[in-house]
C-alpha positions as CSV (number, residue, x, y, z in Angstrom):
1,X,89.9,105.5,103.5
2,X,87.9,102.7,101.7
3,X,87.4,103.0,97.9
4,X,83.8,102.5,96.5
5,X,84.6,99.2,95.0
6,X,86.1,97.9,98.3
7,X,83.0,99.0,100.2
8,X,80.7,97.2,97.8
9,X,82.8,94.0,97.7
10,X,82.6,94.1,101.5
11,X,78.9,94.2,101.6
12,X,78.7,97.7,102.8
13,X,75.3,99.3,103.7
14,X,73.9,102.0,101.4
15,X,74.3,104.6,104.0
16,X,78.0,103.9,104.2
17,X,78.3,104.2,100.4
18,X,76.3,107.5,100.4
19,X,78.5,108.9,103.1
20,X,81.6,108.1,101.1
21,X,80.3,109.7,97.8
22,X,78.8,112.8,99.6
23,X,82.3,113.7,100.8
24,X,83.6,113.7,97.3
25,X,83.5,116.5,94.7
26,X,82.2,115.8,91.2
27,X,85.4,114.7,89.7
28,X,86.0,112.3,92.7
29,X,82.4,110.8,92.2
30,X,82.9,110.4,88.6
31,X,86.2,108.6,89.0
32,X,84.7,106.3,91.8
33,X,81.7,105.4,89.7
34,X,83.8,104.7,86.7
35,X,85.9,102.2,88.7
36,X,83.0,100.0,89.3
37,X,82.4,96.6,87.5
38,X,79.0,95.4,86.3
39,X,78.7,93.2,89.4
40,X,79.6,96.1,91.7
41,X,76.9,98.3,90.0
42,X,74.4,95.5,90.6
43,X,75.4,95.4,94.3
44,X,75.1,99.2,94.4
45,X,71.6,99.0,93.0
46,X,70.5,96.4,95.5
47,X,72.1,98.3,98.4
48,X,70.1,101.3,97.4
49,X,66.8,99.5,97.8
50,X,66.1,101.0,101.3
51,X,67.3,104.5,100.4
52,X,65.2,107.6,100.8
53,X,62.8,108.1,97.8
54,X,64.0,110.3,95.0
55,X,62.0,113.4,93.9
56,X,62.2,115.2,90.6
57,X,64.1,118.0,92.3
58,X,66.9,115.4,92.8
59,X,67.5,115.5,89.2
60,X,66.8,119.0,88.3
61,X,66.9,121.2,91.4
62,X,63.9,123.5,91.8
63,X,66.2,126.5,92.1
64,X,67.2,126.3,88.5
65,X,65.2,128.4,85.9
66,X,63.1,126.6,83.4
67,X,64.9,125.2,80.4
68,X,68.2,125.3,82.2
69,X,70.1,122.1,81.3
70,X,72.0,120.1,83.9
71,X,74.2,117.1,83.3
72,X,74.2,113.8,84.9
73,X,77.5,112.0,84.1
74,X,77.1,108.4,83.7
75,X,78.8,105.1,83.1
76,X,76.8,101.8,82.3
77,X,77.6,98.1,82.4
78,X,77.6,97.4,78.7
79,X,80.4,95.1,77.4
80,X,82.4,98.0,75.9
81,X,85.8,99.8,76.5
82,X,85.4,102.3,79.3
83,X,85.2,105.2,76.9
84,X,82.3,103.6,75.2
85,X,80.4,103.2,78.5
86,X,80.5,106.8,79.4
87,X,77.6,109.0,78.6
88,X,75.7,112.1,79.9
89,X,72.0,112.3,80.6
90,X,71.0,115.9,80.0
91,X,67.9,117.0,81.8
92,X,65.8,120.1,82.2
93,X,62.6,121.3,83.6
94,X,60.1,122.5,81.0
95,X,57.8,125.4,81.6
96,X,54.9,123.1,82.6
97,X,57.1,121.4,85.1
98,X,57.8,118.2,83.1
99,X,61.4,116.9,83.4
100,X,62.7,116.1,79.9
101,X,66.1,114.7,78.9
102,X,68.2,113.1,76.3
103,X,71.4,110.9,76.2
104,X,74.6,112.3,75.0
105,X,77.2,109.6,74.1
106,X,79.9,108.8,71.7
107,X,77.3,106.7,69.7
108,X,74.5,109.4,69.6
109,X,75.3,110.3,65.9
110,X,74.4,106.7,65.1
111,X,71.6,105.6,67.7
112,X,70.0,109.0,68.1
113,X,69.6,111.3,71.3
114,X,67.3,108.9,73.1
115,X,64.9,111.5,74.4
116,X,62.9,110.7,77.5
117,X,60.6,112.1,80.3
118,X,61.5,111.6,83.9
119,X,58.6,110.8,86.2
120,X,57.9,109.5,89.6
121,X,57.3,105.7,89.9
122,X,53.7,104.5,90.1
123,X,52.1,101.5,91.7
124,X,54.1,98.3,91.3
125,X,57.0,100.2,89.8
126,X,57.9,101.5,93.2
127,X,59.4,98.1,94.2
128,X,62.2,98.9,91.7
129,X,62.9,102.5,92.3
130,X,61.1,105.9,93.1
131,X,61.7,107.6,89.6
132,X,61.4,106.3,86.1
133,X,63.4,107.4,83.0
134,X,60.5,106.8,80.6
135,X,61.5,106.2,76.9
136,X,57.9,105.4,76.0
137,X,57.3,109.2,76.2
138,X,59.2,111.9,74.2
139,X,59.1,115.5,75.4
140,X,56.6,118.0,73.9
141,X,57.0,121.7,74.0
142,X,60.0,124.0,74.3
143,X,63.4,122.6,75.0
144,X,66.9,124.2,75.3
145,X,67.8,125.6,71.9
146,X,71.1,123.8,71.9
147,X,69.6,120.2,72.2
148,X,69.2,118.0,69.2
149,X,65.8,117.6,67.5
150,X,63.3,115.3,69.1
151,X,62.6,112.0,67.4
152,X,60.5,109.0,68.7
153,X,62.4,106.1,70.2
154,X,60.8,103.7,67.9
155,X,62.5,105.3,64.8
156,X,65.5,103.5,63.3
157,X,68.4,102.3,65.4
158,X,67.2,104.1,68.4
159,X,64.6,101.3,68.9
160,X,67.3,98.8,69.6
161,X,68.6,100.9,72.4
162,X,65.9,103.2,73.8
163,X,62.7,101.7,72.4
164,X,60.1,100.4,74.8
165,X,62.4,101.0,77.7
166,X,62.2,102.2,81.4
167,X,65.1,102.9,83.7
168,X,64.1,102.5,87.3
169,X,66.1,104.9,89.4
170,X,67.2,104.7,93.1
171,X,69.0,107.1,95.3
172,X,72.6,106.5,96.2
173,X,73.7,109.8,97.6
174,X,72.9,113.5,97.5
175,X,74.3,113.7,93.9
176,X,74.4,110.1,92.8
177,X,71.6,107.8,91.4
178,X,71.6,104.3,90.0
179,X,69.3,102.9,87.4
180,X,68.3,99.4,86.3
181,X,67.2,99.1,82.6
182,X,64.0,97.3,81.7
183,X,62.7,96.6,78.1
184,X,59.3,95.3,77.3
185,X,58.5,95.3,81.0
186,X,61.3,93.0,81.9
187,X,64.8,93.6,83.5
188,X,67.6,93.3,81.0
189,X,70.4,92.7,83.6
190,X,72.1,96.1,82.8
191,X,72.7,99.0,85.3
192,X,74.1,102.5,85.1
193,X,75.2,105.1,87.6
194,X,74.8,109.0,87.5
195,X,76.7,111.7,89.0
196,X,74.8,115.0,88.9
197,X,76.4,118.4,88.5
198,X,75.7,120.6,91.5
199,X,73.0,122.7,90.0
């Protein structure tokens, strides 16, 4: 069977990539995504341009009770050793229906939790993806008690990483999404992939 990097290097269609990933379990998806280079992640983002739109339920299934956390295991394209590129986006549905989340990473103690609100894309944003991880917004209201305290993304070192950022998200498969990072309204040439736990 073709590997995910081989499919992308061969210019595979997004439907072929989705079929491969949908056949895997969570451990297999995570391993496949961690094997991707930055160039392959970019190719994956581009191949997902025609994928079906994402809904908020694709990130936090509607079957979950409010304030139930769900993990999206990620790997980004930053120039770091693999262990430094791994992170987890934790998300939950608040009682008012808002999808809130934060970033767990080896660097969270230094750069902060990077809280965000996940929302549908609007207007011109839809060219880049159907959902937005919006760091301009920080969640209000009740969150899971185990989560770190909420702090604005303009505060301290957080501003360098999360401040004034949007991540434009596209569907890859039933449990996999890919995002392109934008800062100050411009793409920064960085991508990341997420593998969602079943939920």
